[in-house]
C-alpha positions in Angstrom: 8.0 -12.3 8.9 9.4 -8.8 8.8 7.2 -5.7 9.3 6.0 -4.7 5.8 6.0 -1.4 3.9 2.5 0.1 3.7 0.4 0.8 0.7 -0.4 4.5 0.2 -3.9 5.8 0.5 -5.2 9.2 -0.3 -8.5 9.8 1.6 -10.3 13.1 2.4 -7.2 15.0 1.2 -4.8 13.2 3.5 -2.0 10.8 2.3 -1.4 8.0 4.8 0.0 4.5 5.1 -2.5 1.6 4.7 -2.1 -1.8 6.1 -4.2 -3.7 3.6 -3.2 -5.0 0.1 -6.3 -4.8 -2.1 -4.3 -5.7 -5.2 -3.7 -9.2 -3.8 -7.5 -9.9 -4.2 -7.2 -8.9 -7.9 -4.3 -11.4 -8.3 -6.2 -14.1 -6.4 -9.2 -13.7 -8.7 -6.9 -14.5 -11.7 -5.8 -11.0 -12.6 -2.6 -10.7 -14.6 0.3 -10.7 -12.1 3.7 -9.7 -13.6 6.9 -11.4 -12.5 7.9 -8.8 -9.8 11.6 -8.9 -8.7 12.4 -9.4 -5.0 12.5 -6.2 -3.0 13.8 -7.4 0.4 12.1 -8.8 3.4 10.2 -5.5 4.1 8.2 -6.0 0.9 7.2 -9.6 0.4 4.5 -8.6 -2.1 7.3 -6.9 -4.2 5.3 -3.8 -5.2 3.7 -0.8 -3.5 0.3 0.5 -4.7 -1.1 4.0 -4.3 -4.8 4.2 -3.8 -7.4 6.9 -3.6 -11.0 7.2 -2.5 -12.9 9.6 -4.7 -16.7 10.0 -4.5 -16.9 6.9 -2.3 -15.0 4.8 -4.9 -11.6 3.1 -4.4 -9.1 3.5 -7.2 -5.6 2.2 -7.8 -3.8 5.3 -9.1 -0.1 4.2 -9.1 2.0 1.1 -8.8 5.7 0.9 -8.2 8.0 -2.1 -8.3 10.6 -3.8 -10.4 10.2 -6.7 -12.7 12.6 -9.6 -13.1 13.3 -8.6 -16.7 14.9 -5.4 -15.3 12.1 -2.9 -16.1 10.1 -0.9 -13.7 6.5 -1.8 -13.1 3.8 0.9 -13.1 0.0 1.0 -13.4 0.1 0.4 -17.2 2.0 -2.8 -16.6 -1.1 -4.3 -15.0 -3.8 -2.3 -16.7 -2.5 -1.0 -20.1 -6.0 0.4 -21.0 -6.1 2.4 -17.7 -2.6 3.9 -17.1 -3.8 6.7 -14.8 -6.3 5.0 -12.5 -8.3 1.8 -12.1 -11.6 1.4 -10.2 -11.0 -1.4 -7.7 -14.3 -3.2 -8.5 -12.7 -6.6 -7.5 -12.1 -5.5 -3.9 -14.5 -6.2 -1.1 -13.1 -6.0 2.4 -11.9 -3.6 5.1 -9.0 -1.2 4.6 -7.0 -0.6 7.8 -5.3 2.8 8.3 -3.3 3.1 11.5 -3.3 6.6 13.1 -1.7 8.3 16.0 1.4 7.2 17.8 2.9 3.7 17.8 1.9 1.8 21.0 3.5 -1.6 20.3 5.9 -2.6 17.5 5.6 -6.1 16.1 8.2 -7.3 13.6 5.7 -9.2 11.5 3.5 -8.1 8.6 1.1 -5.2 9.6 0.7 -6.4 13.2 2.0 -3.3 15.0 -0.5 -1.4 17.2 -1.2 2.4 16.9 -3.4 4.6 19.0 -6.2 4.4 16.5 -7.2 2.4 13.5 -9.4 3.9 10.8 -11.4 1.2 9.0 -13.0 1.8 5.6 -15.4 -0.9 4.5 -15.4 -1.5 0.8 -17.9 -3.5 -1.2 -17.0 -4.2 -4.8 -14.9 -1.0 -4.9 -17.5 1.2 -3.1 -16.9 2.7 0.3 -20.0 1.6 2.4 -18.9 2.4 6.0 -16.1 3.7 8.1 -15.2 3.4 11.8 -12.4 4.3 14.1 -11.2 2.0 16.8 -9.4 3.4 19.8 -6.5 1.2 20.8 -5.1 3.2 23.8 -2.5 5.9 24.3 1.2 5.6 23.6 3.4 6.4 26.6 6.4 7.1 24.4 7.1 10.7 23.7 9.3 9.8 20.7 6.9 7.2 19.2 6.4 7.3 15.4 3.1 8.7 14.3 1.0 6.7 11.8 2.3 3.8 9.7 5.1 5.1 7.5 4.6 5.2 3.8 7.5 3.3 2.2 6.8 3.3 -1.5 9.7 5.5 -2.3 12.1 2.9 -0.8 11.7 0.6 -3.8 15.1 0.8 -5.6 14.9 1.9 -9.2 16.4 -0.4 -11.9 17.4 2.6 -13.9 20.9 4.1 -13.7 21.5 7.8 -13.3 22.4 9.6 -16.5 26.1 9.5 -17.2 26.5 6.5 -14.8 28.9 3.8 -15.9 28.3 1.6 -12.9 27.2 -1.9 -13.6 
């Protein structure tokens, strides 16, 4: 499996890449899953969510992807009654946020190792604990810092105005 694009998390005023996919739990519990179009091997889940922790609560605040019918998916595609943000009451688990420089790249899922991992423990959408794990120090001067946020790499299905390209 190819290394995957991160979800986006806004936490304590910082925007960072998150190597956890809480929306998969929603789908596993029977939540409406639209027919997302393929987005390449770097995005097996076929969408990127943007999440935010506000007052110790986890919210899904944006969704980006393409549907097989040619339209673009957004938060209202999944939650028409909540087009601006949805409380992630379905999610219980640990969010992993890699921090610091890359120590070891692994071309599979979210398996690469960074200097630190911030773990946020969520119970039914509520932040209950956090911890930082130290993984070592990168010896590479040019090592990337933090897991990159790739949500903007999802190609749009819409054509630029005035485009006659097919």
